[in-house]
PDB file of N, H, CA, C and O in Angstrom:
ATOM      1  N   UNK A   1     115.517 103.968 103.391  1.00  0.00           N
ATOM      2  CA  UNK A   1     114.855 103.797 102.144  1.00  0.00           C
ATOM      3  C   UNK A   1     113.635 104.765 102.038  1.00  0.00           C
ATOM      4  O   UNK A   1     112.741 104.529 102.852  1.00  0.00           O
ATOM      5  N   UNK A   2     113.407 105.938 101.082  1.00  0.00           N
ATOM      6  H   UNK A   2     114.132 106.130 100.421  1.00  0.00           H
ATOM      7  CA  UNK A   2     112.368 106.451 101.483  1.00  0.00           C
ATOM      8  C   UNK A   2     110.824 106.448 100.197  1.00  0.00           C
ATOM      9  O   UNK A   2     111.045 107.173  99.227  1.00  0.00           O
ATOM     10  N   UNK A   3     109.809 105.925 100.184  1.00  0.00           N
ATOM     11  H   UNK A   3     109.630 105.336 100.972  1.00  0.00           H
ATOM     12  CA  UNK A   3     109.141 105.806  98.943  1.00  0.00           C
ATOM     13  C   UNK A   3     108.273 107.041  99.614  1.00  0.00           C
ATOM     14  O   UNK A   3     108.046 107.514 100.727  1.00  0.00           O
ATOM     15  N   UNK A   4     107.819 107.332  97.775  1.00  0.00           N
ATOM     16  H   UNK A   4     108.003 106.948  96.870  1.00  0.00           H
ATOM     17  CA  UNK A   4     106.765 108.564  98.263  1.00  0.00           C
ATOM     18  C   UNK A   4     105.466 107.597  96.925  1.00  0.00           C
ATOM     19  O   UNK A   4     105.629 106.949  95.891  1.00  0.00           O
ATOM     20  N   UNK A   5     104.185 108.057  97.815  1.00  0.00           N
ATOM     21  H   UNK A   5     104.052 108.583  98.655  1.00  0.00           H
ATOM     22  CA  UNK A   5     103.558 107.336  96.499  1.00  0.00           C
ATOM     23  C   UNK A   5     102.312 108.331  96.468  1.00  0.00           C
ATOM     24  O   UNK A   5     101.982 109.231  97.241  1.00  0.00           O
ATOM     25  N   UNK A   6     101.800 107.893  95.417  1.00  0.00           N
ATOM     26  H   UNK A   6     102.068 107.162  94.790  1.00  0.00           H
ATOM     27  CA  UNK A   6     100.369 109.653  94.784  1.00  0.00           C
ATOM     28  C   UNK A   6      99.837 108.787  95.307  1.00  0.00           C
ATOM     29  O   UNK A   6     100.339 107.676  95.481  1.00  0.00           O
ATOM     30  N   UNK A   7      98.550 109.185  95.710  1.00  0.00           N
ATOM     31  H   UNK A   7      98.142 110.088  95.569  1.00  0.00           H
ATOM     32  CA  UNK A   7      97.098 108.951  96.004  1.00  0.00           C
ATOM     33  C   UNK A   7      96.536 108.848  95.106  1.00  0.00           C
ATOM     34  O   UNK A   7      96.045 107.799  95.524  1.00  0.00           O
ATOM     35  N   UNK A   8      95.875 109.004  93.702  1.00  0.00           N
ATOM     36  H   UNK A   8      96.274 109.856  93.362  1.00  0.00           H
ATOM     37  CA  UNK A   8      96.363 107.975  92.693  1.00  0.00           C
ATOM     38  C   UNK A   8      97.106 107.585  91.889  1.00  0.00           C
ATOM     39  O   UNK A   8      97.959 108.365  91.465  1.00  0.00           O
ATOM     40  N   UNK A   9      97.050 106.421  91.463  1.00  0.00           N
ATOM     41  H   UNK A   9      96.357 105.787  91.807  1.00  0.00           H
ATOM     42  CA  UNK A   9      98.074 105.657  90.686  1.00  0.00           C
ATOM     43  C   UNK A   9      97.467 106.116  89.220  1.00  0.00           C
ATOM     44  O   UNK A   9      96.384 106.683  89.072  1.00  0.00           O
ATOM     45  N   UNK A  10      98.402 105.749  88.151  1.00  0.00           N
ATOM     46  H   UNK A  10      99.282 105.289  88.271  1.00  0.00           H
ATOM     47  CA  UNK A  10      98.723 106.148  86.896  1.00  0.00           C
ATOM     48  C   UNK A  10      97.383 105.272  86.649  1.00  0.00           C
ATOM     49  O   UNK A  10      96.696 104.663  87.468  1.00  0.00           O
ATOM     50  N   UNK A  11      97.215 105.435  84.997  1.00  0.00           N
ATOM     51  H   UNK A  11      97.773 105.930  84.331  1.00  0.00           H
ATOM     52  CA  UNK A  11      96.445 104.859  84.251  1.00  0.00           C
ATOM     53  C   UNK A  11      97.543 102.844  84.486  1.00  0.00           C
ATOM     54  O   UNK A  11      97.468 101.707  84.952  1.00  0.00           O
ATOM     55  N   UNK A  12      98.121 103.508  83.957  1.00  0.00           N
ATOM     56  H   UNK A  12      98.181 104.432  83.579  1.00  0.00           H
ATOM     57  CA  UNK A  12      98.751 102.414  83.976  1.00  0.00           C
ATOM     58  C   UNK A  12      98.790 101.239  84.907  1.00  0.00           C
ATOM     59  O   UNK A  12      98.453 100.055  84.912  1.00  0.00           O
ATOM     60  N   UNK A  13      99.461 102.279  85.833  1.00  0.00           N
ATOM     61  H   UNK A  13      99.734 103.240  85.829  1.00  0.00           H
ATOM     62  CA  UNK A  13     100.002 101.108  87.288  1.00  0.00           C
ATOM     63  C   UNK A  13      98.236 100.835  87.564  1.00  0.00           C
ATOM     64  O   UNK A  13      98.211  99.619  87.753  1.00  0.00           O
ATOM     65  N   UNK A  14      96.881 101.301  87.673  1.00  0.00           N
ATOM     66  H   UNK A  14      96.901 102.289  87.520  1.00  0.00           H
ATOM     67  CA  UNK A  14      95.918 100.774  87.937  1.00  0.00           C
ATOM     68  C   UNK A  14      95.884  99.833  86.987  1.00  0.00           C
ATOM     69  O   UNK A  14      95.319  99.110  87.807  1.00  0.00           O
ATOM     70  N   UNK A  15      95.955  99.122  85.989  1.00  0.00           N
ATOM     71  H   UNK A  15      96.413  99.709  85.323  1.00  0.00           H
ATOM     72  CA  UNK A  15      96.070  98.644  85.366  1.00  0.00           C
ATOM     73  C   UNK A  15      96.809  97.109  85.873  1.00  0.00           C
ATOM     74  O   UNK A  15      96.401  95.947  85.871  1.00  0.00           O
ATOM     75  N   UNK A  16      97.940  97.687  86.246  1.00  0.00           N
ATOM     76  H   UNK A  16      98.272  98.630  86.248  1.00  0.00           H
ATOM     77  CA  UNK A  16      98.805  96.286  86.476  1.00  0.00           C
ATOM     78  C   UNK A  16      98.187  96.320  87.570  1.00  0.00           C
ATOM     79  O   UNK A  16      97.401  95.373  87.564  1.00  0.00           O
ATOM     80  N   UNK A  17      98.065  97.213  89.038  1.00  0.00           N
ATOM     81  H   UNK A  17      98.704  97.982  89.044  1.00  0.00           H
ATOM     82  CA  UNK A  17      98.025  96.460  90.136  1.00  0.00           C
ATOM     83  C   UNK A  17      96.223  95.913  90.186  1.00  0.00           C
ATOM     84  O   UNK A  17      95.668  95.438  91.176  1.00  0.00           O
ATOM     85  N   UNK A  18      95.540  96.173  88.712  1.00  0.00           N
ATOM     86  H   UNK A  18      95.991  96.559  87.907  1.00  0.00           H
ATOM     87  CA  UNK A  18      94.341  95.193  88.788  1.00  0.00           C
ATOM     88  C   UNK A  18      94.824  93.383  88.603  1.00  0.00           C
ATOM     89  O   UNK A  18      94.540  92.374  89.248  1.00  0.00           O
ATOM     90  N   UNK A  19      95.903  93.717  87.057  1.00  0.00           N
ATOM     91  H   UNK A  19      96.134  94.537  86.533  1.00  0.00           H
ATOM     92  CA  UNK A  19      96.275  92.677  86.850  1.00  0.00           C
ATOM     93  C   UNK A  19      96.561  91.687  88.212  1.00  0.00           C
ATOM     94  O   UNK A  19      96.003  90.603  88.380  1.00  0.00           O
ATOM     95  N   UNK A  20      97.718  92.398  89.303  1.00  0.00           N
ATOM     96  H   UNK A  20      98.172  93.279  89.166  1.00  0.00           H
ATOM     97  CA  UNK A  20      98.338  91.817  90.036  1.00  0.00           C
ATOM     98  C   UNK A  20      96.970  91.272  91.265  1.00  0.00           C
ATOM     99  O   UNK A  20      96.714  90.183  91.778  1.00  0.00           O
ATOM    100  N   UNK A  21      96.521  92.248  91.339  1.00  0.00           N
ATOM    101  H   UNK A  21      96.729  93.133  90.922  1.00  0.00           H
ATOM    102  CA  UNK A  21      95.271  91.605  92.579  1.00  0.00           C
ATOM    103  C   UNK A  21      94.754  89.975  92.220  1.00  0.00           C
ATOM    104  O   UNK A  21      94.618  88.992  92.949  1.00  0.00           O
ATOM    105  N   UNK A  22      94.522  90.202  90.638  1.00  0.00           N
ATOM    106  H   UNK A  22      94.632  91.001  90.046  1.00  0.00           H
ATOM    107  CA  UNK A  22      93.754  88.831  90.087  1.00  0.00           C
ATOM    108  C   UNK A  22      94.806  87.947  90.125  1.00  0.00           C
ATOM    109  O   UNK A  22      94.448  87.047  90.885  1.00  0.00           O
ATOM    110  N   UNK A  23      95.891  87.723  89.722  1.00  0.00           N
ATOM    111  H   UNK A  23      96.182  88.453  89.104  1.00  0.00           H
ATOM    112  CA  UNK A  23      96.940  87.551  89.898  1.00  0.00           C
ATOM    113  C   UNK A  23      96.773  86.276  91.656  1.00  0.00           C
ATOM    114  O   UNK A  23      96.785  85.048  91.750  1.00  0.00           O
ATOM    115  N   UNK A  24      96.672  87.109  92.452  1.00  0.00           N
ATOM    116  H   UNK A  24      96.662  88.106  92.375  1.00  0.00           H
ATOM    117  CA  UNK A  24      96.982  86.621  93.732  1.00  0.00           C
ATOM    118  C   UNK A  24      95.507  85.837  94.237  1.00  0.00           C
ATOM    119  O   UNK A  24      95.722  84.690  94.629  1.00  0.00           O
ATOM    120  N   UNK A  25      94.413  86.158  94.279  1.00  0.00           N
ATOM    121  H   UNK A  25      94.238  87.090  93.961  1.00  0.00           H
ATOM    122  CA  UNK A  25      93.314  85.739  94.082  1.00  0.00           C
ATOM    123  C   UNK A  25      92.889  84.456  93.509  1.00  0.00           C
ATOM    124  O   UNK A  25      92.155  83.636  94.060  1.00  0.00           O
ATOM    125  N   UNK A  26      93.545  84.344  92.087  1.00  0.00           N
ATOM    126  H   UNK A  26      94.142  85.010  91.639  1.00  0.00           H
ATOM    127  CA  UNK A  26      93.243  83.001  91.338  1.00  0.00           C
ATOM    128  C   UNK A  26      94.107  82.006  92.279  1.00  0.00           C
ATOM    129  O   UNK A  26      93.685  81.057  92.941  1.00  0.00           O
ATOM    130  N   UNK A  27      95.371  82.462  92.163  1.00  0.00           N
ATOM    131  H   UNK A  27      95.713  83.233  91.626  1.00  0.00           H
ATOM    132  CA  UNK A  27      96.460  81.707  93.490  1.00  0.00           C
ATOM    133  C   UNK A  27      95.899  81.483  94.531  1.00  0.00           C
ATOM    134  O   UNK A  27      95.881  80.254  94.593  1.00  0.00           O
ATOM    135  N   UNK A  28      95.190  82.071  95.829  1.00  0.00           N
ATOM    136  H   UNK A  28      95.206  83.069  95.779  1.00  0.00           H
ATOM    137  CA  UNK A  28      94.378  82.001  96.337  1.00  0.00           C
ATOM    138  C   UNK A  28      93.925  80.619  96.680  1.00  0.00           C
ATOM    139  O   UNK A  28      94.390  79.759  97.428  1.00  0.00           O
ATOM    140  N   UNK A  29      92.830  80.669  95.872  1.00  0.00           N
ATOM    141  H   UNK A  29      92.451  81.367  95.264  1.00  0.00           H
ATOM    142  CA  UNK A  29      91.445  79.987  95.216  1.00  0.00           C
ATOM    143  C   UNK A  29      92.369  78.648  94.805  1.00  0.00           C
ATOM    144  O   UNK A  29      92.039  77.573  95.304  1.00  0.00           O
ATOM    145  N   UNK A  30      93.119  78.681  94.218  1.00  0.00           N
ATOM    146  H   UNK A  30      93.387  79.555  93.812  1.00  0.00           H
ATOM    147  CA  UNK A  30      93.719  77.367  93.623  1.00  0.00           C
ATOM    148  C   UNK A  30      94.391  76.272  95.021  1.00  0.00           C
ATOM    149  O   UNK A  30      94.384  75.057  95.221  1.00  0.00           O
ATOM    150  N   UNK A  31      94.977  77.593  95.847  1.00  0.00           N
ATOM    151  H   UNK A  31      94.983  78.580  95.685  1.00  0.00           H
ATOM    152  CA  UNK A  31      96.147  77.101  96.860  1.00  0.00           C
ATOM    153  C   UNK A  31      95.069  76.511  98.008  1.00  0.00           C
ATOM    154  O   UNK A  31      95.432  75.656  98.816  1.00  0.00           O
ATOM    155  N   UNK A  32      93.138  77.283  97.987  1.00  0.00           N
ATOM    156  H   UNK A  32      92.843  77.977  97.330  1.00  0.00           H
ATOM    157  CA  UNK A  32      92.522  76.918  98.947  1.00  0.00           C
ATOM    158  C   UNK A  32      91.342  75.171  98.671  1.00  0.00           C
ATOM    159  O   UNK A  32      90.530  74.562  99.368  1.00  0.00           O
ATOM    160  N   UNK A  33      91.777  75.045  97.622  1.00  0.00           N
ATOM    161  H   UNK A  33      92.436  75.539  97.055  1.00  0.00           H
ATOM    162  CA  UNK A  33      90.882  74.039  96.874  1.00  0.00           C
ATOM    163  C   UNK A  33      91.827  72.690  97.086  1.00  0.00           C
ATOM    164  O   UNK A  33      91.426  71.587  97.459  1.00  0.00           O
ATOM    165  N   UNK A  34      93.217  73.076  96.741  1.00  0.00           N
ATOM    166  H   UNK A  34      93.542  73.971  96.438  1.00  0.00           H
ATOM    167  CA  UNK A  34      94.345  71.942  96.922  1.00  0.00           C
ATOM    168  C   UNK A  34      94.674  71.410  98.198  1.00  0.00           C
ATOM    169  O   UNK A  34      95.325  70.403  98.476  1.00  0.00           O
ATOM    170  N   UNK A  35      93.945  72.510  99.158  1.00  0.00           N
ATOM    171  H   UNK A  35      93.416  73.328  98.932  1.00  0.00           H
ATOM    172  CA  UNK A  35      94.708  72.408 100.601  1.00  0.00           C
ATOM    173  C   UNK A  35      95.811  72.345 101.259  1.00  0.00           C
ATOM    174  O   UNK A  35      96.150  71.768 102.293  1.00  0.00           O
ATOM    175  N   UNK A  36      96.426  73.148 100.378  1.00  0.00           N
ATOM    176  H   UNK A  36      96.151  73.617  99.539  1.00  0.00           H
ATOM    177  CA  UNK A  36      97.693  74.110 100.496  1.00  0.00           C
ATOM    178  C   UNK A  36      98.264  75.330 101.583  1.00  0.00           C
ATOM    179  O   UNK A  36      97.185  75.840 101.883  1.00  0.00           O
ATOM    180  N   UNK A  37      98.581  75.566 101.816  1.00  0.00           N
ATOM    181  H   UNK A  37      99.458  75.152 101.573  1.00  0.00           H
ATOM    182  CA  UNK A  37      98.835  76.719 102.962  1.00  0.00           C
ATOM    183  C   UNK A  37      99.228  78.042 101.958  1.00  0.00           C
ATOM    184  O   UNK A  37      99.597  77.905 100.791  1.00  0.00           O
ATOM    185  N   UNK A  38      99.059  79.464 102.715  1.00  0.00           N
ATOM    186  H   UNK A  38      98.759  79.576 103.663  1.00  0.00           H
ATOM    187  CA  UNK A  38      99.660  81.033 101.946  1.00  0.00           C
ATOM    188  C   UNK A  38     100.114  81.278 103.191  1.00  0.00           C
ATOM    189  O   UNK A  38      99.914  81.024 104.379  1.00  0.00           O
ATOM    190  N   UNK A  39     101.214  82.225 102.003  1.00  0.00           N
ATOM    191  H   UNK A  39     101.377  82.431 101.038  1.00  0.00           H
ATOM    192  CA  UNK A  39     101.762  83.099 103.578  1.00  0.00           C
ATOM    193  C   UNK A  39     101.443  84.539 102.818  1.00  0.00           C
ATOM    194  O   UNK A  39     101.980  85.095 101.861  1.00  0.00           O
ATOM    195  N   UNK A  40     100.118  84.957 103.836  1.00  0.00           N
ATOM    196  H   UNK A  40      99.682  84.505 104.613  1.00  0.00           H
ATOM    197  CA  UNK A  40     100.773  86.590 103.204  1.00  0.00           C
ATOM    198  C   UNK A  40     101.507  87.617 104.684  1.00  0.00           C
ATOM    199  O   UNK A  40     102.223  87.391 105.660  1.00  0.00           O
ATOM    200  N   UNK A  41     100.532  89.217 103.850  1.00  0.00           N
ATOM    201  H   UNK A  41      99.951  89.400 103.057  1.00  0.00           H
ATOM    202  CA  UNK A  41     101.601  90.089 105.151  1.00  0.00           C
ATOM    203  C   UNK A  41     100.541  90.307 105.444  1.00  0.00           C
ATOM    204  O   UNK A  41      99.420  90.278 104.936  1.00  0.00           O
ATOM    205  N   UNK A  42     101.336  90.718 107.029  1.00  0.00           N
ATOM    206  H   UNK A  42     102.247  90.742 107.442  1.00  0.00           H
ATOM    207  CA  UNK A  42      99.982  91.141 108.057  1.00  0.00           C
ATOM    208  C   UNK A  42     100.415  91.975 109.251  1.00  0.00           C
ATOM    209  O   UNK A  42     100.811  91.211 110.132  1.00  0.00           O
ATOM    210  N   UNK A  43     100.500  93.379 109.656  1.00  0.00           N
ATOM    211  H   UNK A  43     100.178  93.999 108.940  1.00  0.00           H
ATOM    212  CA  UNK A  43     100.978  93.901 110.481  1.00  0.00           C
ATOM    213  C   UNK A  43     102.318  93.829 110.589  1.00  0.00           C
ATOM    214  O   UNK A  43     102.965  93.622 111.615  1.00  0.00           O
ATOM    215  N   UNK A  44     102.744  94.023 109.405  1.00  0.00           N
ATOM    216  H   UNK A  44     102.219  94.191 108.571  1.00  0.00           H
ATOM    217  CA  UNK A  44     104.576  93.976 109.132  1.00  0.00           C
ATOM    218  C   UNK A  44     105.095  93.007 109.310  1.00  0.00           C
ATOM    219  O   UNK A  44     106.253  93.044 109.726  1.00  0.00           O
ATOM    220  N   UNK A  45     104.353  91.559 109.032  1.00  0.00           N
ATOM    221  H   UNK A  45     103.413  91.529 108.694  1.00  0.00           H
ATOM    222  CA  UNK A  45     105.138  90.281 109.291  1.00  0.00           C
ATOM    223  C   UNK A  45     104.602  89.295 108.530  1.00  0.00           C
ATOM    224  O   UNK A  45     103.447  89.034 108.867  1.00  0.00           O
ATOM    225  N   UNK A  46     105.016  88.657 107.632  1.00  0.00           N
ATOM    226  H   UNK A  46     105.954  88.868 107.358  1.00  0.00           H
ATOM    227  CA  UNK A  46     104.345  87.281 106.983  1.00  0.00           C
ATOM    228  C   UNK A  46     103.972  86.409 108.110  1.00  0.00           C
ATOM    229  O   UNK A  46     104.687  86.192 109.088  1.00  0.00           O
ATOM    230  N   UNK A  47     103.244  86.109 107.978  1.00  0.00           N
ATOM    231  H   UNK A  47     102.664  86.285 107.183  1.00  0.00           H
ATOM    232  CA  UNK A  47     101.956  85.226 108.425  1.00  0.00           C
ATOM    233  C   UNK A  47     101.320  83.844 107.861  1.00  0.00           C
ATOM    234  O   UNK A  47     100.252  83.919 107.253  1.00  0.00           O
ATOM    235  N   UNK A  48     101.920  82.637 108.040  1.00  0.00           N
ATOM    236  H   UNK A  48     102.787  82.577 108.534  1.00  0.00           H
ATOM    237  CA  UNK A  48     101.221  82.073 107.399  1.00  0.00           C
ATOM    238  C   UNK A  48      99.278  81.444 107.485  1.00  0.00           C
ATOM    239  O   UNK A  48      98.739  81.248 108.574  1.00  0.00           O
ATOM    240  N   UNK A  49      98.739  81.289 106.500  1.00  0.00           N
ATOM    241  H   UNK A  49      99.178  81.449 105.616  1.00  0.00           H
ATOM    242  CA  UNK A  49      96.881  80.958 106.795  1.00  0.00           C
ATOM    243  C   UNK A  49      96.732  79.532 106.511  1.00  0.00           C
ATOM    244  O   UNK A  49      97.486  78.809 105.861  1.00  0.00           O
ATOM    245  N   UNK A  50      95.816  79.292 107.005  1.00  0.00           N
ATOM    246  H   UNK A  50      95.204  79.880 107.533  1.00  0.00           H
ATOM    247  CA  UNK A  50      96.019  77.025 106.781  1.00  0.00           C
ATOM    248  C   UNK A  50      94.560  77.188 105.862  1.00  0.00           C
ATOM    249  O   UNK A  50      93.750  78.085 106.098  1.00  0.00           O
ATOM    250  N   UNK A  51      94.397  76.281 104.906  1.00  0.00           N
ATOM    251  H   UNK A  51      95.054  75.552 104.715  1.00  0.00           H
ATOM    252  CA  UNK A  51      93.791  76.206 103.359  1.00  0.00           C
ATOM    253  C   UNK A  51      92.680  76.423 104.485  1.00  0.00           C
ATOM    254  O   UNK A  51      92.303  77.400 103.838  1.00  0.00           O
ATOM    255  N   UNK A  52      91.610  76.407 105.826  1.00  0.00           N
ATOM    256  H   UNK A  52      91.916  75.613 106.352  1.00  0.00           H
ATOM    257  CA  UNK A  52      90.475  77.238 106.019  1.00  0.00           C
ATOM    258  C   UNK A  52      90.263  78.229 105.933  1.00  0.00           C
ATOM    259  O   UNK A  52      89.347  78.761 105.306  1.00  0.00           O
ATOM    260  N   UNK A  53      91.350  78.847 106.760  1.00  0.00           N
ATOM    261  H   UNK A  53      92.095  78.416 107.269  1.00  0.00           H
ATOM    262  CA  UNK A  53      91.392  80.449 107.575  1.00  0.00           C
ATOM    263  C   UNK A  53      91.292  81.371 105.949  1.00  0.00           C
ATOM    264  O   UNK A  53      90.993  82.564 105.997  1.00  0.00           O
ATOM    265  N   UNK A  54      91.569  80.695 104.567  1.00  0.00           N
ATOM    266  H   UNK A  54      91.813  79.726 104.527  1.00  0.00           H
ATOM    267  CA  UNK A  54      92.268  81.364 103.329  1.00  0.00           C
ATOM    268  C   UNK A  54      90.907  82.190 103.771  1.00  0.00           C
ATOM    269  O   UNK A  54      90.346  81.970 104.844  1.00  0.00           O
ATOM    270  N   UNK A  55      90.284  83.505 102.480  1.00  0.00           N
ATOM    271  H   UNK A  55      90.740  83.683 101.609  1.00  0.00           H
ATOM    272  CA  UNK A  55      89.491  84.388 101.992  1.00  0.00           C
ATOM    273  C   UNK A  55      90.217  84.554 101.345  1.00  0.00           C
ATOM    274  O   UNK A  55      91.431  84.377 101.440  1.00  0.00           O
ATOM    275  N   UNK A  56      88.855  85.387  99.588  1.00  0.00           N
ATOM    276  H   UNK A  56      87.868  85.530  99.511  1.00  0.00           H
ATOM    277  CA  UNK A  56      90.044  86.330  98.973  1.00  0.00           C
ATOM    278  C   UNK A  56      89.824  87.629  99.286  1.00  0.00           C
ATOM    279  O   UNK A  56      88.878  88.234  99.791  1.00  0.00           O
ATOM    280  N   UNK A  57      90.930  87.942  98.867  1.00  0.00           N
ATOM    281  H   UNK A  57      91.698  87.450  98.457  1.00  0.00           H
ATOM    282  CA  UNK A  57      91.634  89.159  99.784  1.00  0.00           C
ATOM    283  C   UNK A  57      91.700  90.272  98.154  1.00  0.00           C
ATOM    284  O   UNK A  57      91.868  90.023  96.961  1.00  0.00           O
ATOM    285  N   UNK A  58      91.456  91.575  98.996  1.00  0.00           N
ATOM    286  H   UNK A  58      91.320  91.777  99.966  1.00  0.00           H
ATOM    287  CA  UNK A  58      91.905  92.456  97.814  1.00  0.00           C
ATOM    288  C   UNK A  58      92.181  93.632  98.723  1.00  0.00           C
ATOM    289  O   UNK A  58      91.738  93.716  99.869  1.00  0.00           O
ATOM    290  N   UNK A  59      93.083  94.699  98.024  1.00  0.00           N
ATOM    291  H   UNK A  59      93.443  94.631  97.094  1.00  0.00           H
ATOM    292  CA  UNK A  59      93.613  96.036  98.822  1.00  0.00           C
ATOM    293  C   UNK A  59      94.981  96.339  98.641  1.00  0.00           C
ATOM    294  O   UNK A  59      95.687  96.154  97.650  1.00  0.00           O
ATOM    295  N   UNK A  60      95.321  96.958 100.021  1.00  0.00           N
ATOM    296  H   UNK A  60      94.747  97.108 100.826  1.00  0.00           H
ATOM    297  CA  UNK A  60      96.933  96.752  99.830  1.00  0.00           C
ATOM    298  C   UNK A  60      97.589  95.675 100.515  1.00  0.00           C
ATOM    299  O   UNK A  60      97.152  95.531 101.657  1.00  0.00           O
ATOM    300  N   UNK A  61      98.784  94.618 100.086  1.00  0.00           N
ATOM    301  H   UNK A  61      99.138  94.735  99.158  1.00  0.00           H
ATOM    302  CA  UNK A  61      99.575  93.993 100.904  1.00  0.00           C
ATOM    303  C   UNK A  61      99.767  94.309 101.908  1.00  0.00           C
ATOM    304  O   UNK A  61      99.749  93.365 102.698  1.00  0.00           O
ATOM    305  N   UNK A  62     100.092  95.857 102.615  1.00  0.00           N
ATOM    306  H   UNK A  62     100.107  96.623 101.973  1.00  0.00           H
ATOM    307  CA  UNK A  62     100.999  95.882 104.468  1.00  0.00           C
ATOM    308  C   UNK A  62      99.249  95.822 105.089  1.00  0.00           C
ATOM    309  O   UNK A  62      99.207  96.068 106.294  1.00  0.00           O
ATOM    310  N   UNK A  63      98.660  95.701 104.817  1.00  0.00           N
ATOM    311  H   UNK A  63      98.694  95.501 103.838  1.00  0.00           H
ATOM    312  CA  UNK A  63      97.551  95.208 105.057  1.00  0.00           C
ATOM    313  C   UNK A  63      96.521  94.219 105.525  1.00  0.00           C
ATOM    314  O   UNK A  63      95.485  94.258 106.189  1.00  0.00           O
ATOM    315  N   UNK A  64      97.349  93.179 104.803  1.00  0.00           N
ATOM    316  H   UNK A  64      98.190  93.148 104.263  1.00  0.00           H
ATOM    317  CA  UNK A  64      96.782  92.038 105.529  1.00  0.00           C
ATOM    318  C   UNK A  64      96.898  91.288 104.199  1.00  0.00           C
ATOM    319  O   UNK A  64      96.998  90.061 104.208  1.00  0.00           O
ATOM    320  N   UNK A  65      96.893  91.615 103.663  1.00  0.00           N
ATOM    321  H   UNK A  65      96.812  92.611 103.656  1.00  0.00           H
ATOM    322  CA  UNK A  65      96.509  90.878 101.507  1.00  0.00           C
ATOM    323  C   UNK A  65      97.970  89.563 101.665  1.00  0.00           C
ATOM    324  O   UNK A  65      98.924  89.318 102.404  1.00  0.00           O
ATOM    325  N   UNK A  66      97.198  88.955 100.231  1.00  0.00           N
ATOM    326  H   UNK A  66      96.423  89.154  99.631  1.00  0.00           H
ATOM    327  CA  UNK A  66      98.567  87.807 100.110  1.00  0.00           C
ATOM    328  C   UNK A  66      99.857  88.263  99.266  1.00  0.00           C
ATOM    329  O   UNK A  66     100.000  89.023  98.308  1.00  0.00           O
ATOM    330  N   UNK A  67     100.752  87.458 100.047  1.00  0.00           N
ATOM    331  H   UNK A  67     100.636  86.841 100.825  1.00  0.00           H
ATOM    332  CA  UNK A  67     102.162  87.865  98.531  1.00  0.00           C
ATOM    333  C   UNK A  67     102.372  86.651  97.888  1.00  0.00           C
ATOM    334  O   UNK A  67     103.159  86.580  96.945  1.00  0.00           O
TER     335      UNK A  67
END
């Protein structure tokens, strides 16, 4: 599978990305408040993190952000 990425997403792409990042941030905060674990993608592998390890993440999913 070949995936090509533009250096800068379109206006619609930016809106979608911002919406997804906001939703993930809210869910991670909720999981932390409830004392639940979360699964993130880090270094090409899924990783389970405990509630006390969770922190607000932003950026690209393959660099350690929530999935």
